[in-house]
C-alpha positions as a printed NumPy array, in Angstrom:
array([[-14.247,  19.433,  31.758],
       [-12.932,  22.412,  29.805],
       [-13.531,  22.583,  26.085],
       [-10.58 ,  22.137,  23.734],
       [ -7.665,  24.475,  24.089],
       [ -7.771,  27.151,  21.358],
       [ -4.002,  27.047,  20.789],
       [ -3.986,  23.779,  18.836],
       [ -4.65 ,  24.589,  15.197],
       [ -7.822,  23.2  ,  13.606],
       [ -7.657,  22.37 ,   9.891],
       [-10.502,  21.671,   7.439],
       [-10.824,  18.069,   6.22 ],
       [-11.476,  18.179,   2.48 ],
       [-15.119,  18.969,   1.717],
       [-16.509,  17.373,   4.89 ],
       [-16.97 ,  20.581,   6.858],
       [-15.102,  18.932,   9.738],
       [-12.195,  20.749,  11.351],
       [ -9.613,  18.407,  12.813],
       [ -6.934,  19.246,  15.352],
       [ -3.587,  19.289,  13.523],
       [ -2.439,  16.578,  15.957],
       [ -4.689,  13.519,  15.944],
       [ -4.883,  10.888,  18.687],
       [ -3.937,   7.472,  17.31 ],
       [ -5.601,   4.992,  19.65 ],
       [ -3.892,   1.783,  18.479],
       [ -1.585,   1.8  ,  21.556],
       [ -4.683,   1.772,  23.795],
       [ -5.171,  -1.779,  22.525],
       [ -1.884,  -2.717,  24.264],
       [ -0.356,  -3.188,  20.797],
       [  3.034,  -1.832,  21.941],
       [  2.885,  -3.072,  25.548],
       [  0.254,  -3.186,  28.28 ],
       [ -1.829,  -0.057,  28.922],
       [ -4.07 ,   0.148,  31.961],
       [ -7.642,   1.401,  31.757],
       [ -6.607,   4.319,  33.993],
       [ -3.787,   5.344,  31.637],
       [ -6.014,   4.975,  28.59 ],
       [ -8.739,   7.198,  30.05 ],
       [ -6.199,   9.72 ,  31.39 ],
       [ -4.486,  10.049,  28.008],
       [ -7.808,  10.635,  26.197],
       [ -8.837,  13.23 ,  28.8  ],
       [ -5.515,  15.054,  28.574],
       [ -5.596,  14.994,  24.777],
       [ -9.03 ,  16.605,  24.743],
       [ -8.053,  19.116,  27.418],
       [ -5.05 ,  20.217,  25.344],
       [ -7.08 ,  20.699,  22.17 ],
       [ -7.014,  17.351,  20.353],
       [-10.494,  16.727,  18.945],
       [ -9.739,  13.847,  16.54 ],
       [ -9.483,  10.231,  17.738],
       [ -8.748,   7.302,  15.407],
       [ -9.074,   3.571,  16.092],
       [ -9.883,   0.233,  14.439],
       [-11.375,  -3.118,  15.459],
       [ -8.031,  -4.622,  14.393],
       [ -6.002,  -2.792,  17.042],
       [ -5.504,  -5.072,  20.009],
       [ -8.283,  -7.351,  18.817],
       [-11.051,  -4.756,  19.527],
       [ -9.435,  -3.596,  22.813],
       [ -8.467,  -0.199,  21.366],
       [-12.082,   0.614,  20.474],
       [-13.291,  -0.422,  23.942],
       [-10.624,   1.652,  25.725],
       [-11.217,   4.69 ,  23.509],
       [-14.951,   4.38 ,  24.1  ],
       [-14.411,   4.479,  27.852],
       [-12.074,   7.446,  27.535],
       [-14.519,   9.434,  25.406],
       [-17.423,   8.63 ,  27.718],
       [-15.347,   9.877,  30.669],
       [-14.997,  13.281,  28.984],
       [-18.636,  14.019,  29.763],
       [-18.92 ,  16.539,  26.912],
       [-21.425,  16.874,  24.04 ],
       [-20.813,  14.378,  21.213],
       [-20.197,  17.152,  18.664],
       [-17.101,  18.274,  20.58 ],
       [-14.958,  15.422,  19.224],
       [-14.452,  13.567,  15.951],
       [-14.113,   9.779,  15.906],
       [-12.801,   7.608,  13.117],
       [-12.783,   3.821,  13.073],
       [-12.224,   1.266,  10.356],
       [-13.649,  -1.851,   8.763],
       [-12.381,  -4.723,   6.653],
       [ -9.345,  -5.675,   8.755],
       [ -9.699,  -7.85 ,  11.828],
       [ -7.447, -10.05 ,  13.937],
       [ -8.883, -13.042,  12.099],
       [ -8.081, -11.553,   8.681],
       [ -9.432,  -9.288,   5.949],
       [-13.066,  -9.171,   4.874],
       [-14.319,  -6.237,   2.791],
       [-17.665,  -7.843,   1.906],
       [-20.767,  -5.682,   2.229],
       [-22.185,  -8.087,   4.796],
       [-19.096,  -7.973,   7.036],
       [-18.556,  -4.207,   6.965],
       [-22.256,  -3.597,   7.658],
       [-22.051,  -5.841,  10.723],
       [-18.673,  -4.362,  11.659],
       [-19.968,  -0.831,  12.251],
       [-22.606,  -2.048,  14.708],
       [-19.932,  -3.942,  16.643],
       [-17.663,  -0.873,  16.642],
       [-20.418,   1.483,  17.796],
       [-21.214,  -0.844,  20.703],
       [-17.554,  -0.942,  21.78 ],
       [-17.14 ,   2.817,  21.363],
       [-20.461,   3.463,  23.162],
       [-21.482,   5.834,  20.358],
       [-24.524,   6.255,  18.101],
       [-22.404,   7.128,  15.071],
       [-18.793,   7.626,  13.991],
       [-17.706,  10.647,  12.003],
       [-15.513,   8.638,   9.62 ],
       [-15.514,   4.943,   8.72 ],
       [-12.466,   3.862,   6.742],
       [-11.751,   0.726,   4.739],
       [ -8.615,  -0.505,   6.508],
       [ -5.462,  -1.253,   4.456],
       [ -7.245,  -1.827,   1.175],
       [ -4.127,  -3.11 ,  -0.627],
       [ -4.779,  -6.474,   1.059],
       [ -8.209,  -6.801,  -0.518],
       [ -9.507,  -6.635,  -4.073],
       [ -9.567,  -2.954,  -5.053],
       [-12.416,  -3.693,  -7.445],
       [-14.406,  -5.163,  -4.551],
       [-13.677,  -1.97 ,  -2.561],
       [-15.035,   0.117,  -5.472],
       [-18.031,  -2.046,  -6.398],
       [-19.142,  -3.582,  -3.093],
       [-17.523,  -2.098,   0.026],
       [-17.954,   1.607,  -0.685],
       [-21.595,   1.221,  -1.842],
       [-22.248,  -0.6  ,   1.474],
       [-20.632,   2.301,   3.338],
       [-22.85 ,   4.753,   1.447],
       [-25.874,   2.891,   2.828],
       [-24.431,   3.209,   6.346],
       [-24.069,   6.937,   5.7  ],
       [-27.731,   7.154,   4.669],
       [-28.656,   5.23 ,   7.84 ],
       [-26.816,   7.824,   9.97 ],
       [-24.32 ,   5.356,  11.441],
       [-21.378,   7.093,   9.774],
       [-20.956,  10.626,   8.465],
       [-18.052,  10.223,   6.044],
       [-16.236,   7.484,   4.115],
       [-12.499,   6.914,   4.003],
       [ -9.846,   4.518,   2.719],
       [ -6.44 ,   3.704,   4.17 ],
       [ -3.299,   2.012,   2.897],
       [  0.474,   2.085,   2.507],
       [  1.004,   2.086,  -1.305],
       [ -0.13 ,   5.485,  -2.61 ],
       [ -1.386,   3.961,  -5.855],
       [ -4.38 ,   2.396,  -4.103],
       [ -5.846,   5.844,  -3.481],
       [ -5.805,   6.972,  -7.103],
       [ -7.084,   3.575,  -8.262],
       [-10.188,   3.835,  -6.093],
       [-10.786,   7.588,  -6.398],
       [-10.658,   7.403, -10.198],
       [-13.365,   4.719, -10.184],
       [-15.99 ,   6.017,  -7.747],
       [-18.37 ,   8.948,  -8.305],
       [-16.912,  12.312,  -7.18 ],
       [-17.605,  13.009,  -3.512],
       [-18.079,   9.325,  -2.641],
       [-14.824,   8.965,  -0.732],
       [-14.375,  11.883,   1.647],
       [-10.974,  11.179,   3.188],
       [ -7.805,   9.127,   2.807],
       [ -5.48 ,   8.047,   5.591],
       [ -1.903,   7.499,   4.489],
       [  0.863,   6.352,   6.813],
       [  4.663,   6.564,   6.723],
       [  4.506,   8.669,   3.519],
       [  4.957,  12.112,   4.982],
       [  7.911,  11.896,   7.303],
       [ 11.502,  13.11 ,   7.023],
       [ 12.66 ,   9.888,   5.367],
       [  9.731,   9.515,   2.941],
       [  7.686,  12.465,   1.697],
       [  6.123,  10.853,  -1.384],
       [  2.607,  11.771,  -0.198],
       [  3.45 ,  15.378,  -1.164],
       [  3.248,  14.43 ,  -4.861],
       [ -0.324,  13.196,  -4.408],
       [ -1.658,  16.207,  -2.487],
       [ -2.653,  18.332,  -5.544],
       [ -4.594,  15.358,  -6.971],
       [ -6.391,  14.762,  -3.657],
       [ -7.2  ,  18.452,  -3.348],
       [ -8.672,  18.431,  -6.869],
       [-10.97 ,  15.582,  -5.765],
       [-12.03 ,  17.44 ,  -2.6  ],
       [-10.642,  14.6  ,  -0.483],
       [ -9.338,  15.294,   3.026],
       [ -5.894,  13.977,   3.967],
       [ -4.82 ,  12.404,   7.247],
       [ -1.175,  11.405,   7.58 ],
       [ -0.287,   8.815,  10.192],
       [  2.979,   7.645,  11.683],
       [  5.158,  10.76 ,  11.343],
       [  7.834,   8.782,  13.23 ],
       [  7.805,   6.108,  10.479],
       [  6.647,   3.335,  12.846],
       [  9.514,   4.014,  15.234],
       [ 12.363,   4.675,  12.782],
       [ 12.54 ,   8.336,  13.804],
       [ 12.857,   7.781,  17.542],
       [ 15.747,   7.516,  19.974],
       [ 14.731,   3.956,  20.871],
       [ 14.578,   2.891,  17.235],
       [ 11.968,   0.692,  15.514],
       [ 10.537,  -2.566,  16.832],
       [ 12.283,  -5.757,  15.727],
       [  9.58 ,  -6.58 ,  13.19 ],
       [  9.908,  -3.259,  11.337],
       [ 10.021,  -4.082,   7.604],
       [ 12.513,  -1.322,   6.613],
       [ 15.826,  -2.309,   5.034],
       [ 18.959,  -2.512,   7.219],
       [ 20.287,   0.512,   5.283],
       [ 17.237,   2.632,   6.121],
       [ 17.25 ,   1.547,   9.776],
       [ 20.94 ,   2.371,  10.052],
       [ 20.538,   5.847,   8.518],
       [ 17.639,   6.688,  10.855],
       [ 19.645,   5.438,  13.832],
       [ 22.514,   7.729,  12.8  ],
       [ 20.109,  10.675,  12.457],
       [ 18.631,  10.001,  15.908],
       [ 22.122,   9.793,  17.46 ],
       [ 23.091,  13.062,  15.743],
       [ 20.054,  14.844,  17.208],
       [ 20.744,  13.47 ,  20.668],
       [ 24.337,  14.739,  20.521],
       [ 22.977,  18.203,  19.732],
       [ 20.549,  18.025,  22.661],
       [ 17.6  ,  17.66 ,  20.27 ],
       [ 14.95 ,  14.969,  19.965],
       [ 14.504,  13.445,  16.52 ],
       [ 10.862,  12.604,  17.277],
       [ 10.   ,  16.252,  17.857],
       [ 11.861,  17.289,  14.683],
       [  9.965,  14.585,  12.76 ],
       [  6.599,  15.56 ,  14.219],
       [  7.136,  19.229,  13.349],
       [  8.233,  18.32 ,   9.82 ],
       [  4.94 ,  16.487,   9.254],
       [  2.836,  19.199,  10.887],
       [  4.337,  21.915,   8.684],
       [  2.336,  20.939,   5.595],
       [ -1.051,  22.659,   5.947],
       [ -2.553,  20.533,   3.152],
       [ -2.507,  17.644,   5.613],
       [ -5.533,  18.038,   7.888],
       [ -4.223,  16.031,  10.812],
       [ -1.029,  14.223,  11.716],
       [ -2.052,  11.072,  13.514],
       [  0.322,   9.732,  16.149],
       [ -0.153,   6.83 ,  18.535],
       [ -0.401,   7.786,  22.207],
       [ -0.931,   5.809,  25.393],
       [  0.119,   8.125,  28.217],
       [ -0.37 ,  11.673,  29.427],
       [  3.341,  12.293,  28.844],
       [  3.132,  11.286,  25.17 ],
       [  0.083,  13.502,  24.692],
       [  1.877,  16.467,  26.241],
       [  4.998,  15.923,  24.108],
       [  3.007,  15.803,  20.861],
       [  0.889,  18.857,  21.658],
       [  4.009,  20.686,  22.781],
       [  5.709,  19.928,  19.441],
       [  2.714,  21.481,  17.64 ],
       [  2.438,  24.567,  19.834],
       [  6.205,  25.185,  19.646],
       [  6.023,  24.899,  15.859],
       [  3.154,  27.402,  15.738],
       [  5.049,  29.811,  18.008],
       [  8.657,  29.519,  16.871],
       [  8.59 ,  27.653,  13.547],
       [ 10.682,  24.627,  12.589],
       [ 14.224,  24.022,  13.815],
       [ 15.371,  24.367,  10.224],
       [ 19.061,  23.972,  10.993],
       [ 18.697,  20.597,  12.709],
       [ 16.082,  19.464,  10.183],
       [ 18.419,  20.226,   7.275],
       [ 21.222,  18.272,   8.937],
       [ 18.919,  15.289,   9.552],
       [ 17.697,  15.435,   5.938],
       [ 21.319,  15.398,   4.753],
       [ 21.976,  12.2  ,   6.75 ],
       [ 18.861,  10.584,   5.259],
       [ 19.438,  11.609,   1.609],
       [ 20.876,   8.19 ,   0.603],
       [ 17.691,   6.452,   1.796],
       [ 15.143,   9.193,   0.978],
       [ 11.769,   7.792,  -0.137],
       [ 13.   ,   4.224,   0.248],
       [  9.894,   2.328,   1.247],
       [  9.185,  -1.264,   2.208],
       [  6.704,  -3.852,   0.982],
       [  3.242,  -3.465,   2.441],
       [  3.235,  -6.325,   4.927],
       [  1.074,  -7.52 ,   7.755],
       [  2.321,  -5.505,  10.724],
       [  3.069,  -7.527,  13.816],
       [  1.49 ,  -6.442,  17.077]])
């Protein structure tokens, strides 16, 4: 198996010393969250991702009720390369049966995740969607438990994830500097909502690495449109549908435009996008390599932004996503 392709840009992640591929492999679809995925397709997509230069793989025990972790573990094992060639992130605190950020549960959780992933350690363990828990519990109980896991060598770095941006500042202002190494934000750095940009200087000042997930806004910025359960307003859905139709008329793909928009901000270490097939992997890597070679399609992007101005930065309540 060849080592990662040098053409995919690697970006530093805060003060961790890690360098993540600018495109990250979101493994939630491997848990058959968006439709069935065979073991063959799961392994093939992980192999192709690595071959094309993706070195960062993200999962959670919540995705597919632990199936995503198992599938990713098989895919990574099939690579047959030294462990230091790839970076793995999983999560704790959110499970199919509900949320539990207690020290006892997250300590048990990492052992379960490592067994499913067939790994001795993960590079990053993230508290998953902390807005659904008590933020004070995250600060006073969960993160101290994660620090112990770090000392034990089961995890290398600590992260937090969530939809409302305020949860990040709440926690980071209350833990000792350098305690939280990374944040994962989703749906906050895409064409329709770029509010994460306002937080980047603050995060940089704290030495915290930034991962941005869902550049396609959970399906809003696609030709097929979002799933039925998508919590966006009818107005936002309609505007994104119009933008997608406009791109299609011009012979462009809104998903590629959206992906390149998110990749363009170098203060974001990795743009995490869900993938479950070799084709999806190739499309995402292609969007990144085209961006690096030719730059953004500024004309189409500007026209899409103009369509979305009335709904710009319109978010939705942080809800329990359906699967």
